[in-house]
C-alpha distance (Angstrom), angle and dihedral (degrees) to the residues before:
residue distance angle dihedral
X1 . . .
X2 3.83 . .
X3 3.78 122.9 .
X4 3.81 116.5 -92.7
X5 3.81 108.7 -111.6
X6 3.79 117.4 -125.2
X7 3.79 105.8 -135.4
X8 3.81 129.1 -159.4
X9 3.79 114.7 -165.1
X10 3.81 117.5 -144.3
X11 3.80 119.4 -164.7
X12 3.76 131.6 177.8
X13 3.80 136.4 174.2
X14 3.78 123.0 172.1
X15 3.79 120.1 -133.3
X16 3.81 91.3 -113.2
X17 3.82 92.4 53.2
X18 3.79 92.5 51.1
X19 3.79 91.2 52.5
X20 3.81 99.1 39.6
X21 3.79 102.4 37.1
X22 3.79 104.9 20.5
X23 3.79 91.3 -122.0
X24 3.78 114.7 156.0
X25 3.76 141.0 -170.7
X26 3.80 90.1 -122.8
X27 3.81 92.2 59.8
X28 3.81 91.7 49.9
X29 3.78 91.9 47.0
X30 3.82 93.6 51.9
X31 3.80 92.3 48.4
X32 3.80 94.5 47.6
X33 3.80 95.0 43.7
X34 3.82 90.6 53.8
X35 3.81 89.2 47.3
X36 3.83 92.5 52.3
X37 3.82 92.9 46.7
X38 3.80 89.6 50.6
X39 3.79 89.5 54.5
X40 3.80 92.2 49.7
X41 3.79 93.2 -115.4
X42 3.79 124.9 148.2
X43 3.81 111.1 -122.9
X44 3.82 106.8 -141.1
X45 3.80 94.7 -179.9
X46 3.77 146.6 -47.5
X47 3.79 129.3 -109.3
X48 3.81 120.1 -154.3
X49 3.80 131.3 -165.7
X50 3.79 102.1 -169.7
X51 3.78 117.4 -169.3
X52 3.83 92.6 7.7
X53 3.77 127.6 121.9
X54 3.79 120.5 -138.3
X55 3.82 88.0 -126.9
X56 3.81 91.4 64.1
X57 3.79 118.2 110.2
X58 3.77 111.4 -83.6
X59 3.80 92.6 -119.4
X60 3.83 90.6 60.2
X61 3.83 94.5 56.6
X62 3.78 101.0 83.4
X63 3.81 96.6 -178.4
X64 3.81 91.3 55.8
X65 3.80 90.3 51.5
X66 3.81 91.8 49.5
X67 3.80 91.1 47.7
X68 3.80 91.8 51.4
X69 3.81 90.4 53.4
X70 3.83 88.1 59.4
X71 3.82 89.7 47.7
X72 3.80 91.3 52.1
X73 3.82 88.3 53.4
X74 3.85 88.7 55.1
X75 3.81 90.3 -118.6
X76 3.83 96.1 126.8
X77 3.80 129.1 64.4
X78 3.82 99.6 175.1
X79 3.80 136.0 15.2
X80 3.78 115.4 -147.1
X81 3.80 124.2 -158.8
X82 3.78 135.0 159.4
X83 3.82 104.6 -115.9
X84 3.77 137.1 -7.5
X85 3.79 93.1 -104.1
X86 3.83 88.3 58.3
X87 3.80 88.7 60.4
X88 3.82 104.7 41.1
X89 3.79 141.5 -16.7
X90 3.79 92.6 177.5
X91 3.81 116.8 84.1
X92 3.81 96.1 -158.4
X93 3.81 95.4 49.2
X94 3.80 91.8 45.2
X95 3.80 91.9 60.5
X96 3.81 92.9 42.8
X97 3.80 88.5 58.7
X98 3.80 92.6 40.0
X99 3.82 90.1 58.9
X100 3.81 88.8 57.3
X101 3.82 92.2 47.9
X102 3.81 92.2 49.1
X103 3.80 91.4 50.3
X104 3.82 90.2 56.8
X105 3.82 99.1 37.7
X106 3.78 92.5 -113.1
X107 3.82 120.9 148.4
X108 3.78 133.6 -169.7
X109 3.79 136.5 -140.5
X110 3.81 129.1 -156.2
X111 3.82 99.5 -150.4
X112 3.81 96.8 -159.3
X113 3.83 94.2 40.7
X114 3.82 110.2 49.7
X115 3.81 90.7 168.2
X116 3.81 89.1 68.3
X117 3.79 110.5 89.6
X118 3.79 143.1 116.5
X119 3.80 95.7 -132.0
X120 3.81 97.9 84.2
X121 3.80 134.8 41.2
X122 3.80 90.7 -118.9
X123 3.79 91.5 48.1
X124 3.82 93.0 51.3
X125 3.81 89.8 48.7
X126 3.82 90.3 51.2
X127 3.81 91.3 49.8
X128 3.81 93.9 50.8
X129 3.80 93.0 45.6
X130 3.80 92.7 47.7
X131 3.81 93.3 46.9
X132 3.80 91.3 50.0
X133 3.81 92.4 47.4
X134 3.81 92.7 46.9
X135 3.80 92.8 47.5
X136 3.80 92.2 48.7
X137 3.81 91.3 47.0
X138 3.80 91.8 50.6
X139 3.81 92.9 46.3
X140 3.81 90.9 48.8
X141 3.79 90.8 50.5
X142 3.79 90.3 47.3
X143 3.81 91.7 51.7
X144 3.81 90.8 47.6
X145 3.80 90.8 51.7
X146 3.81 89.7 47.7
X147 3.83 92.0 53.3
X148 3.81 91.4 46.5
X149 3.80 90.6 50.4
X150 3.80 92.2 48.3
X151 3.81 90.3 52.4
X152 3.81 90.5 47.9
X153 3.80 91.7 51.0
X154 3.82 91.7 51.1
X155 3.82 88.3 52.5
X156 3.80 91.8 48.3
X157 3.82 94.3 -113.1
X158 3.80 122.7 148.2
X159 3.79 117.8 -106.1
X160 3.82 93.8 174.5
X161 3.76 137.9 75.1
X162 3.79 122.2 -126.5
X163 3.81 91.8 -102.2
X164 3.83 90.9 60.5
X165 3.80 96.4 51.0
X166 3.82 124.4 99.5
X167 3.81 119.9 -111.1
X168 3.80 112.7 -70.2
X169 3.81 98.7 31.9
X170 3.80 136.6 89.9
X171 3.80 139.9 171.1
X172 3.80 116.8 -101.8
X173 3.80 138.0 167.3
X174 3.81 109.0 -102.6
X175 3.82 122.2 169.7
X176 3.82 90.9 -10.5
X177 3.81 91.8 -55.5
X178 3.79 134.1 95.2
X179 3.79 109.7 -109.9
X180 3.80 139.4 170.1
X181 3.81 111.2 -103.1
X182 3.79 136.2 168.0
X183 3.78 115.7 -84.3
X184 3.79 97.8 -126.6
X185 3.81 91.9 -163.7
X186 3.83 89.8 69.9
X187 3.82 102.9 17.7
X188 3.82 91.1 103.4
X189 3.82 89.4 55.4
X190 3.82 91.3 52.4
X191 3.81 91.6 49.4
X192 3.81 90.9 48.1
X193 3.82 91.3 48.4
X194 3.81 92.7 52.4
X195 3.81 91.7 46.9
X196 3.80 91.8 51.2
X197 3.81 93.4 44.3
X198 3.80 94.5 51.8
X199 3.80 89.7 48.5
X200 3.83 97.1 46.9
X201 3.84 103.5 18.1
X202 3.81 95.6 -144.4
X203 3.81 125.7 121.4
X204 3.79 98.2 -161.8
X205 3.79 90.6 43.9
X206 3.81 90.1 53.0
X207 3.81 92.0 50.2
X208 3.82 91.5 50.4
X209 3.80 91.3 47.4
X210 3.81 94.1 50.3
X211 3.80 94.6 45.3
X212 3.81 91.5 47.7
X213 3.79 91.1 50.5
X214 3.81 101.2 38.8
X215 3.80 104.9 19.3
X216 3.80 127.1 -104.3
X217 3.80 96.0 -39.2
X218 3.80 99.3 118.2
X219 3.81 130.2 69.1
X220 3.78 134.1 -165.0
X221 3.84 88.3 -114.6
X222 3.81 89.2 57.7
X223 3.80 88.7 51.0
X224 3.80 92.6 49.2
X225 3.82 90.4 52.7
X226 3.81 90.4 48.5
X227 3.80 88.6 55.7
X228 3.82 95.2 50.1
X229 3.83 112.4 21.1
X230 3.80 115.2 102.4
X231 3.83 91.1 -148.6
X232 3.79 88.9 82.5
X233 3.79 92.0 69.0
X234 3.81 91.2 39.3
X235 3.81 99.4 -102.2
X236 3.80 135.1 122.9
X237 3.81 129.3 162.7
X238 3.82 94.7 -12.5
X239 3.81 93.3 -47.4
X240 3.82 101.7 117.9
X241 3.81 92.7 -172.8
X242 3.80 97.7 47.0
X243 3.81 95.1 122.0
X244 3.83 140.2 -4.1
X245 3.81 112.8 -70.4
X246 3.79 128.7 -131.1
X247 3.82 94.7 -169.0
X248 3.80 137.6 18.3
X249 3.79 125.8 -100.0
X250 3.82 89.3 -109.6
X251 3.80 90.7 54.3
X252 3.79 90.4 49.0
X253 3.81 90.8 50.9
X254 3.79 89.2 49.4
X255 3.78 88.9 52.4
X256 3.82 90.8 54.2
X257 3.79 89.2 52.9
X258 3.80 90.3 51.1
X259 3.81 91.2 48.1
X260 3.80 92.6 51.7
X261 3.79 91.7 48.0
X262 3.80 98.0 47.4
X263 3.79 114.5 99.4
X264 3.77 128.5 176.9
X265 3.77 120.3 -102.5
X266 3.77 118.3 -122.7
X267 3.81 110.9 -91.7
X268 3.79 90.8 -115.7
X269 3.80 90.8 58.2
X270 3.79 100.0 55.6
X271 3.78 95.7 83.6
X272 3.81 95.6 60.5
X273 3.79 130.8 70.0
X274 3.82 115.8 -69.6
X275 3.78 121.9 -80.5
X276 3.80 116.3 -115.0
X277 3.83 99.3 -137.3
X278 3.83 110.1 31.8
X279 3.80 111.3 165.8
X280 3.81 94.2 -1.3
X281 3.83 105.2 100.2
X282 3.83 115.5 77.3
X283 3.80 125.0 -149.3
X284 3.84 109.0 -118.0
X285 3.82 92.2 -145.2
X286 3.82 109.0 40.3
X287 3.83 100.1 16.3
X288 3.81 94.5 -127.8
X289 3.81 120.7 140.3
X290 3.80 111.8 -102.3
X291 3.80 116.1 -113.5
X292 3.82 126.3 -125.5
X293 3.80 118.2 -108.9
X294 3.80 139.0 163.5
X295 3.79 143.3 -169.1
X296 3.78 129.6 -162.3
X297 3.80 117.7 -114.9
X298 3.79 123.0 -142.3
X299 3.79 87.7 -103.9
X300 3.81 89.2 61.9
X301 3.83 94.7 -111.1
X302 3.78 124.8 120.9
X303 3.80 125.9 -106.7
X304 3.79 105.4 -154.2
X305 3.78 121.8 -160.6
X306 3.83 143.0 158.3
X307 3.79 127.9 -127.5
X308 3.81 139.5 171.8
X309 3.82 110.4 -90.5
X310 3.80 90.6 -156.9
X311 3.81 89.2 63.0
X312 3.78 101.4 41.6
X313 3.82 98.6 36.6
X314 3.81 105.1 41.0
X315 3.83 106.8 -2.9
X316 3.80 91.5 -119.6
X317 3.82 91.1 133.5
X318 3.82 130.6 48.8
X319 3.80 96.1 -146.6
X320 3.82 103.0 111.3
X321 3.81 100.4 160.1
X322 3.81 122.3 109.5
X323 3.80 132.1 -142.5
X324 3.80 114.0 -131.9
X325 3.80 109.8 -138.4
X326 3.82 96.6 -145.0
X327 3.81 91.9 49.4
X328 3.81 91.3 48.5
X329 3.80 92.8 47.7
X330 3.80 92.1 50.5
X331 3.81 91.5 48.8
X332 3.81 92.7 50.9
X333 3.80 93.9 47.6
X334 3.80 90.0 52.5
X335 3.80 100.2 39.4
X336 3.80 109.5 26.8
X337 3.83 95.9 92.9
X338 3.79 91.2 48.2
X339 3.81 92.2 47.7
X340 3.82 91.4 50.3
X341 3.82 91.4 50.1
X342 3.81 91.8 48.7
X343 3.80 93.8 48.9
X344 3.79 91.4 46.2
X345 3.81 91.3 52.4
X346 3.82 91.6 48.0
X347 3.78 88.7 51.1
X348 3.81 92.7 48.7
X349 3.81 90.7 50.3
X350 3.81 90.1 48.0
X351 3.82 91.2 52.9
X352 3.80 90.9 49.5
X353 3.81 91.0 52.8
X354 3.79 90.1 46.2
X355 3.81 92.1 53.5
X356 3.80 90.1 51.9
X357 3.78 90.6 50.6
X358 3.81 91.9 47.0
X359 3.78 91.0 60.4
X360 3.80 88.6 61.6
X361 3.80 99.9 35.8
X362 3.82 127.6 62.6
X363 3.81 117.1 -106.8
X364 3.78 130.9 -131.8
X365 3.80 92.7 -87.9
X366 3.79 91.7 59.5
X367 3.82 91.7 49.5
X368 3.80 90.0 49.4
X369 3.82 91.3 52.7
X370 3.80 90.0 49.7
X371 3.81 89.0 51.2
X372 3.82 91.2 51.4
X373 3.81 90.5 51.5
X374 3.80 90.2 48.2
X375 3.82 91.0 52.7
X376 3.81 91.0 50.2
X377 3.79 92.5 50.1
X378 3.81 91.6 49.6
X379 3.81 92.7 48.5
X380 3.81 90.0 52.2
X381 3.81 91.5 49.4
X382 3.81 95.2 -116.7
X383 3.80 95.7 129.5
X384 3.79 133.3 39.8
X385 3.78 122.5 -105.4
X386 3.81 90.5 -115.1
X387 3.81 91.6 54.0
X388 3.80 90.9 45.9
X389 3.82 93.1 51.6
X390 3.80 94.8 49.7
X391 3.83 94.5 46.0
X392 3.80 92.6 43.8
X393 3.81 91.8 53.1
X394 3.81 91.5 47.8
X395 3.81 95.0 50.1
X396 3.79 93.8 42.3
X397 3.79 89.8 52.4
X398 3.82 91.2 52.2
X399 3.82 91.9 48.0
X400 3.80 91.6 49.5
X401 3.79 90.4 48.4
X402 3.81 90.6 54.0
X403 3.80 90.8 47.1
X404 3.80 92.4 49.9
X405 3.80 90.3 50.6
X406 3.82 91.0 51.3
X407 3.80 91.9 48.1
X408 3.80 91.7 48.7
X409 3.79 91.8 50.9
X410 3.79 91.2 50.7
X411 3.81 92.7 48.5
X412 3.81 94.1 47.2
X413 3.81 91.5 47.9
X414 3.81 89.5 52.4
X415 3.80 90.1 49.2
X416 3.80 92.7 55.5
X417 3.81 92.0 45.4
X418 3.81 90.2 50.4
X419 3.80 92.6 49.0
X420 3.81 92.5 47.9
X421 3.80 91.0 52.2
X422 3.82 90.6 54.0
X423 3.82 99.6 38.6
X424 3.79 97.6 60.8
X425 3.82 121.8 162.2
X426 3.82 113.4 -57.2
X427 3.79 91.7 2.4
X428 3.81 89.8 153.1
X429 3.81 91.4 67.7
X430 3.80 91.7 53.2
X431 3.79 91.0 45.2
X432 3.82 92.7 55.8
X433 3.82 90.3 58.2
X434 3.82 93.7 55.3
X435 3.82 124.5 100.2
X436 3.82 117.0 -116.3
X437 3.82 94.4 -99.6
X438 3.82 89.9 55.3
X439 3.82 91.6 45.8
X440 3.79 89.4 53.3
X441 3.81 90.6 51.5
X442 3.84 89.4 48.2
X443 3.83 93.4 57.4
X444 3.79 95.1 40.3
X445 3.80 91.9 52.6
X446 3.79 92.1 47.8
X447 3.81 107.4 37.4
X448 3.81 127.4 49.3
X449 3.79 95.8 -174.1
X450 3.81 144.5 -20.1
X451 3.81 123.4 -141.5
X452 3.80 114.3 -146.6
X453 3.79 128.7 -152.8
X454 3.77 116.4 -99.7
X455 3.81 96.8 -140.5
X456 3.81 104.2 44.2
X457 3.80 109.3 15.9
X458 3.82 94.1 -118.7
X459 3.80 128.4 132.0
X460 3.80 113.8 -77.7
X461 3.81 106.2 171.7
X462 3.82 138.0 -1.7
X463 3.82 124.0 -142.4
X464 3.78 112.4 -158.2
X465 3.79 119.7 -142.7
X466 3.82 111.9 -92.5
């Protein structure tokens, strides 16, 4: 009498198949269970990947992973599935799994496709052909969907469901097409969150503020998306008018600068009053933002200072000096106006020199015309491909250089305008009346970073917020 085979049933139906064709896991399970009973096999369990495609990465198909754990324990003799495309549509992943099955003497059966097997030459050929066809079919469908989605995005049409959208947006029918619009029921919360964040530059603080004011309707994940998702300035996949914006592109860029600058305080520091310059000082050796630290004086007051975490945590940096917060604050109060005036004058002189140079050198428009002529000559076959490539790269580099210069000028001009709006006459007197949390917001809204001197730990250069 032959050994009774221990059978594991694997079933899979993608979400699209369930909707389009009415296929279901239950129907597959009934069919395969009857098949196994007819063969005299003992069904030890079934494993279902609902809503998954067989082209998905192996690590994302949880049922497959669970099934393989049983195989590795030598608890399965045969795996039963409906058709080959239920099992795999990816050639590489199929053979990864097959190596595991072979190592544990486990076979598989495609109930509706008996010609698919690895026991005969013809069967192996059928398997490889079917896998290749299925993979190509899936990839072609995926590319077609990608092109359709790209066209929809260019036309401003929604390619998401409401559950996939960031906080403050929803899908609605506009001009006979589904589009992304503001969710007016929470739009005021989004506006309030942005206003608070730009004023205080703290994600967790913004979440606490919103939930205190409106109830527990806002999560840290929602805040993280607000700080990074391009929807909020109306852009998606190079369509800058894809959806209504809550903030401008400049505000979004400012937010990215704030995000990059923010660093966590040491756990021991969180119980005291806020530091004035978190994430502002820059290590002169490794370029990392200095971390906030404190120690308690004998008088019971705090001495706050900033040090390089790369030096004190893992000794990957040799900069062991610290920046005293009180000393730095005093220096900035006394020298910030002078520093701004000096930088403004340097910038004015630089622009004057640039204008003189521009009279002698061609501008971006001239380079663009040369590029157009080059393209025409290449299209008419008057120059070789090698000549075209070298000249194209040269002209494109010059155009990009001009564009970068223009962008830098615009950003620096905005930085000076921003600083002048904040540093009004006698601003120091107003500053001294502010609580520490407001002083912190003052510096973070004004200064992007401060370089410190390598030899003495004093301030070397100030970069104003763009």
